[in-house]
C-alpha positions as CSV (number, residue, x, y, z in Angstrom):
1,M,-11.9,-29.3,0.1
2,R,-14.9,-27.7,1.9
3,L,-12.6,-25.0,3.4
4,F,-11.2,-24.3,-0.1
5,R,-14.7,-23.9,-1.5
6,L,-15.5,-21.5,1.4
7,L,-12.4,-19.4,0.7
8,V,-13.2,-19.2,-3.0
9,S,-16.8,-18.3,-2.3
10,S,-15.7,-15.5,0.1
11,L,-13.3,-14.1,-2.5
12,V,-16.0,-14.1,-5.2
13,I,-18.4,-12.3,-2.9
14,K,-15.7,-9.6,-2.1
15,I,-15.1,-9.1,-5.8
16,N,-18.8,-8.8,-6.6
17,V,-19.3,-6.3,-3.8
18,K,-16.4,-4.2,-5.0
19,Q,-17.7,-4.3,-8.6
20,K,-21.1,-3.2,-7.4
21,E,-19.6,-0.3,-5.4
22,I,-17.7,0.9,-8.4
23,S,-20.7,0.6,-10.7
24,H,-23.0,2.4,-8.4
25,G,-20.4,5.1,-7.7
26,L,-19.9,5.7,-11.4
27,I,-23.6,6.1,-11.9
28,R,-23.7,8.7,-9.1
29,F,-20.7,10.5,-10.6
30,F,-22.4,10.8,-14.1
31,K,-25.7,11.9,-12.5
32,D,-24.0,14.6,-10.4
33,T,-21.5,16.0,-13.0
34,K,-22.9,15.2,-16.4
35,P,-26.7,16.1,-16.4
36,K,-27.0,15.7,-20.1
37,I,-26.1,12.0,-19.8
38,L,-29.2,10.1,-18.8
39,N,-30.2,6.5,-17.9
40,T,-26.6,5.5,-17.3
41,K,-25.8,1.8,-17.0
42,I,-22.4,0.3,-16.2
43,L,-22.0,-3.1,-17.8
44,N,-19.3,-5.8,-17.9
45,L,-17.1,-4.2,-15.3
46,N,-13.9,-6.3,-15.0
47,E,-10.5,-5.8,-13.4
48,I,-7.6,-5.9,-15.7
49,S,-3.9,-6.3,-15.1
50,A,-2.9,-3.6,-12.6
51,G,0.5,-2.2,-11.6
52,W,1.9,-1.1,-8.2
53,E,0.3,2.4,-8.2
54,T,-3.2,2.1,-9.6
55,E,-6.2,-0.2,-10.1
56,L,-7.8,-0.6,-13.6
57,Y,-11.2,-1.9,-14.7
58,T,-12.8,-2.1,-18.1
59,F,-16.5,-1.5,-18.5
60,E,-19.2,-0.6,-21.0
61,M,-21.1,2.6,-20.4
62,Q,-24.6,2.7,-21.9
63,F,-26.5,5.9,-21.7
64,S,-29.1,8.2,-23.4
65,E,-28.0,11.4,-25.0
66,N,-29.8,13.7,-27.5
67,D,-32.7,11.2,-27.8
68,G,-30.4,8.3,-28.7
69,I,-28.9,5.3,-26.8
70,K,-25.1,5.2,-27.0
71,K,-22.5,2.7,-25.7
72,K,-18.8,3.3,-25.0
73,K,-16.0,0.8,-24.0
74,L,-13.9,2.6,-21.4
75,V,-11.2,2.0,-18.7
76,I,-11.3,3.5,-15.2
77,R,-8.0,4.1,-13.5
78,M,-8.2,4.5,-9.7
79,Y,-5.5,6.0,-7.5
80,P,-4.9,4.8,-4.0
81,G,-2.7,6.2,-1.2
82,N,-2.1,9.5,0.5
83,S,-0.8,11.2,-2.6
84,A,-3.6,10.0,-4.9
85,E,-5.1,13.4,-5.8
86,R,-1.6,14.8,-6.7
87,K,-0.8,11.7,-8.9
88,L,-4.2,12.0,-10.7
89,T,-3.9,15.7,-11.5
90,N,-0.3,15.3,-12.6
91,E,-1.2,12.4,-14.9
92,F,-4.1,14.2,-16.4
93,F,-1.9,17.2,-17.0
94,I,0.7,15.0,-18.7
95,Y,-1.9,13.3,-20.9
96,K,-3.4,16.6,-22.0
97,N,0.0,18.0,-23.0
98,L,1.1,14.8,-24.7
99,S,-2.0,14.9,-26.9
100,K,-1.3,18.5,-27.8
101,Q,2.1,17.4,-29.2
102,N,0.4,14.4,-31.0
103,Y,2.2,11.8,-28.9
104,P,0.1,8.6,-29.0
105,V,-1.9,8.3,-25.7
106,P,-5.5,7.3,-25.1
107,K,-8.1,10.0,-24.8
108,I,-9.2,11.0,-21.3
109,H,-13.0,11.5,-21.1
110,Y,-13.7,12.1,-17.4
111,I,-11.8,12.9,-14.3
112,S,-12.7,13.1,-10.6
113,T,-10.5,14.1,-7.7
114,E,-13.3,13.3,-5.2
115,K,-13.3,10.1,-3.1
116,Q,-17.1,10.2,-2.5
117,Y,-18.0,8.1,-5.6
118,I,-15.8,5.0,-5.5
119,G,-13.5,5.7,-2.5
120,K,-10.6,6.9,-4.6
121,P,-9.9,9.6,-7.2
122,F,-10.1,8.3,-10.8
123,L,-9.9,9.1,-14.5
124,I,-11.8,7.4,-17.3
125,M,-10.2,6.9,-20.7
126,D,-10.7,5.1,-24.0
127,W,-10.3,1.3,-24.0
128,I,-7.6,0.2,-26.5
129,P,-8.7,-3.3,-27.7
130,G,-5.7,-4.8,-29.4
131,G,-3.5,-6.0,-26.5
132,T,0.0,-5.0,-25.4
133,L,3.1,-4.5,-27.4
134,D,4.7,-7.2,-25.3
135,Q,2.5,-9.8,-26.9
136,K,4.3,-9.2,-30.2
137,L,7.8,-9.8,-28.7
138,S,8.0,-13.5,-29.2
139,S,6.7,-13.5,-32.8
140,Q,8.3,-10.3,-34.0
141,P,11.1,-9.4,-31.6
142,E,13.2,-7.1,-33.9
143,E,10.2,-5.1,-35.2
144,T,8.8,-4.8,-31.7
145,F,12.0,-3.6,-30.1
146,R,12.4,-1.1,-32.9
147,L,8.8,0.3,-32.5
148,F,9.4,0.4,-28.7
149,C,12.6,2.4,-29.0
150,Q,11.2,4.7,-31.7
151,L,8.4,5.6,-29.3
152,F,10.9,6.1,-26.5
153,V,13.2,8.3,-28.6
154,D,10.2,10.3,-29.8
155,L,9.1,10.9,-26.2
156,H,12.5,12.3,-25.3
157,K,12.5,14.6,-28.3
158,L,9.2,16.3,-27.4
159,D,9.3,19.9,-26.2
160,W,9.6,19.5,-22.5
161,K,8.6,23.0,-21.5
162,P,4.8,22.5,-21.6
163,F,5.2,19.8,-19.0
164,L,6.4,22.2,-16.3
165,K,3.5,23.6,-14.3
166,N,5.6,26.3,-12.7
167,Q,7.2,27.2,-16.1
168,N,10.7,27.2,-14.7
169,L,12.4,27.2,-18.1
170,E,15.9,27.8,-16.7
171,K,16.2,24.1,-15.9
172,N,19.3,22.3,-17.2
173,S,20.2,18.7,-16.9
174,I,23.2,19.2,-14.6
175,S,21.1,21.0,-11.9
176,Q,18.3,18.4,-12.4
177,I,20.7,15.5,-11.8
178,D,21.6,17.0,-8.4
179,I,17.9,17.6,-7.6
180,Y,17.1,14.0,-8.5
181,L,19.9,12.7,-6.3
182,D,18.5,14.8,-3.5
183,S,15.0,13.2,-4.0
184,L,16.5,9.7,-3.8
185,E,18.3,10.7,-0.6
186,N,15.0,12.0,0.8
187,R,13.4,8.6,0.0
188,V,16.1,6.8,1.9
189,K,15.7,9.1,4.9
190,Q,11.9,9.0,4.8
191,F,11.7,5.3,5.3
192,E,14.9,5.1,7.4
193,L,16.7,2.8,4.8
194,T,20.2,3.2,6.2
195,E,21.2,0.0,4.4
196,L,20.9,1.8,1.1
197,E,23.2,4.7,2.0
198,P,26.3,3.0,0.4
199,I,24.5,3.4,-3.0
200,L,24.0,7.1,-2.3
201,I,27.6,7.5,-1.4
202,W,28.6,5.8,-4.7
203,L,26.3,8.1,-6.7
204,R,27.7,11.2,-5.0
205,G,31.2,10.0,-5.7
206,E,30.5,9.3,-9.4
207,R,28.6,12.5,-9.9
208,N,31.4,14.7,-11.1
209,R,32.2,12.6,-14.1
210,I,28.6,13.0,-15.5
211,E,28.6,15.5,-18.4
212,N,25.7,17.7,-19.3
213,E,23.0,16.3,-21.6
214,Y,19.5,17.4,-22.5
215,L,16.3,17.5,-20.6
216,A,13.2,15.6,-21.7
217,L,9.9,14.4,-20.4
218,G,10.5,11.0,-18.9
219,H,7.8,8.3,-18.4
220,Y,9.7,6.5,-15.6
221,D,8.1,3.1,-16.3
222,F,8.5,2.7,-20.0
223,H,8.1,-0.9,-21.0
224,T,6.2,-3.0,-23.5
225,F,3.3,-3.8,-21.1
226,N,2.6,0.0,-21.0
227,I,2.1,0.2,-24.7
228,L,-1.2,-0.8,-26.1
229,L,-2.1,-1.6,-29.7
230,N,-5.4,-0.9,-31.3
231,D,-7.0,-3.2,-33.9
232,N,-5.0,-1.5,-36.6
233,G,-1.7,-2.0,-34.8
234,E,-1.3,1.6,-33.8
235,P,0.5,2.1,-30.4
236,F,-0.8,4.1,-27.4
237,V,1.4,4.7,-24.4
238,I,-0.3,4.5,-20.9
239,D,0.6,4.8,-17.2
240,W,2.1,8.3,-16.7
241,P,1.7,9.0,-12.9
242,S,5.5,9.1,-12.4
243,A,6.3,11.3,-15.4
244,K,8.6,14.2,-14.9
245,V,11.1,16.5,-16.7
246,N,14.7,15.6,-16.1
247,D,17.9,14.4,-17.8
248,F,16.6,11.8,-20.3
249,R,19.1,9.3,-19.1
250,F,17.3,8.7,-15.8
251,D,14.2,7.5,-17.8
252,L,16.4,5.4,-20.1
253,G,18.3,4.0,-17.1
254,W,15.1,2.9,-15.4
255,T,13.9,1.0,-18.5
256,L,17.3,-0.6,-19.2
257,T,17.4,-1.8,-15.5
258,L,13.9,-3.3,-15.8
259,Y,14.9,-5.3,-18.9
260,R,18.1,-6.4,-17.2
261,V,16.6,-7.6,-13.9
262,Y,13.3,-9.0,-15.3
263,G,14.9,-10.3,-18.5
264,N,18.6,-10.7,-19.3
265,R,21.7,-8.9,-20.4
266,E,21.0,-9.6,-24.1
267,N,17.6,-7.9,-24.0
268,R,19.0,-4.9,-22.1
269,N,21.9,-4.5,-24.6
270,T,19.6,-4.9,-27.6
271,L,17.3,-2.2,-26.3
272,F,20.2,0.2,-25.6
273,E,21.8,-0.4,-29.0
274,T,18.5,0.2,-30.8
275,Y,17.8,3.3,-28.8
276,Q,21.2,4.8,-29.6
277,E,20.8,3.9,-33.3
278,I,17.4,5.6,-33.6
279,A,18.6,8.6,-31.5
280,G,21.7,8.9,-33.7
281,K,24.1,9.3,-30.8
282,Q,26.2,7.4,-28.4
283,I,25.1,7.7,-24.8
284,E,27.8,7.6,-22.1
285,H,27.8,6.9,-18.3
286,M,24.7,4.8,-18.2
287,D,26.0,2.9,-15.2
288,F,25.4,6.0,-13.1
289,F,21.8,6.2,-14.3
290,E,21.1,2.5,-13.9
291,V,22.4,2.5,-10.3
292,S,20.1,5.5,-9.7
293,A,17.2,3.3,-11.0
294,I,18.3,0.4,-8.7
295,L,18.3,2.7,-5.7
296,R,14.8,4.1,-6.6
297,R,13.5,0.5,-7.0
298,L,15.1,-0.8,-3.8
299,S,13.8,2.2,-1.8
300,D,10.3,1.5,-3.2
301,I,10.5,-2.2,-2.3
302,L,12.0,-1.8,1.2
303,G,9.8,1.2,2.0
304,T,6.7,-0.8,1.0
305,L,7.7,-3.8,3.1
306,K,8.4,-1.6,6.1
307,S,5.2,0.5,5.8
308,S,1.6,0.2,4.7
309,D,0.8,0.3,1.0
310,E,-1.3,3.4,1.5
311,S,1.5,5.4,3.1
312,T,3.8,4.7,0.1
313,G,1.1,5.6,-2.4
314,L,0.8,2.1,-3.8
315,R,-2.3,0.0,-4.3
316,N,-3.3,-2.7,-1.7
317,G,-1.5,-6.0,-2.1
318,V,1.8,-4.6,-3.5
319,A,3.8,-6.0,-0.6
320,Q,2.5,-9.5,-1.5
321,M,3.3,-8.8,-5.2
322,I,6.9,-8.0,-4.3
323,K,7.2,-11.2,-2.2
324,D,5.7,-13.3,-5.1
325,S,8.3,-12.0,-7.5
326,I,11.2,-11.9,-5.0
327,S,13.7,-13.2,-7.6
328,H,13.7,-9.7,-9.3
329,V,14.9,-8.2,-6.0
330,E,17.7,-10.7,-6.0
331,N,18.5,-9.7,-9.6
332,L,18.5,-6.0,-8.6
333,N,21.1,-6.6,-5.9
334,S,23.3,-8.7,-8.3
335,Y,23.1,-6.0,-11.0
336,L,24.0,-3.3,-8.5
337,E,27.1,-5.4,-7.6
338,E,27.9,-5.7,-11.3
339,L,27.7,-2.0,-11.9
340,S,29.1,-0.6,-8.6
341,S,30.8,-3.4,-6.7
342,I,28.2,-2.8,-3.9
343,R,26.0,-5.5,-2.6
344,I,23.4,-4.8,0.1
345,L,23.6,-7.7,2.5
346,K,20.4,-6.7,4.3
347,V,18.6,-7.2,1.0
348,D,20.0,-10.7,0.7
349,E,18.8,-11.4,4.3
350,L,15.4,-10.1,3.4
351,I,15.2,-12.3,0.4
352,E,16.3,-15.4,2.3
353,N,13.7,-14.7,5.1
354,I,10.9,-14.3,2.5
355,K,11.9,-17.5,0.7
356,N,12.0,-19.4,4.0
357,S,8.6,-18.2,5.1
358,D,6.9,-19.6,2.0
């Protein structure tokens, strides 16, 4: 019991130290970059649910401006890893252009690519107070799925051209499919994941049957936890560091795969049927795009377990998060087998080793 108390006490101290470092860093940031903002105080800084790629904290910012005291409720989003600055600038670019097309995203107030303030690049945006769309699923499943799919279809109908920094407007979905497969192959080579090569071979073999479709901005992690609702029930989509322009089916395939491996076949099928209904079209060959998503996810997982979180661009502790939810890795392998008749035996061995080490 005494050891347990010491461990808890140590953890609390570490959390408090980190919160103080962030608070003091933010005060220095505002002092250096926003001279009209005076007497800044950072209040009620608290970590909120964070994903694999970023850390998020809510806080209240109290300050003096134009002879008055003001207070804002904000969120700071911090980017770890070797590619942090690139991810930050890309996400800010995406947010800015989404706002121009009136797609519902939170407003970004401040951005810093410097590490001198809190040890990582960061952006600061509005706090959306009403919870996530996922919290409505149990009480209003049909309405929630419909809103979710409407937002997804609306995203894929946006003008994708403003989201290309190099303005290469000659893109088409067929060339982009090949480029995306090349990027997946590079992931496999980078982390020496030879066990995943059978999936690449399958994708290359199936490639010729995939017909041309249209390009779209893809979110690449579109799920109900990444949609916030304000007090009026209006949705705001967050978490855009992986966004890119490509054949829209890659983005759809990622989301369908998430709902299959974290949920069940019924959820995946309901989502797909609703998406097709709202889009007004039948979408073919989704097995190819879901297998692509599985390869991307498995390469992220195995690459993280083989390397440090920082080298893969993920936040500290992701490897442990993977181990704590190892059943979803097992589901990925099973869904891969269902779609392609391929099962990665080394993934099964990894799962077994992690289970036995608990």
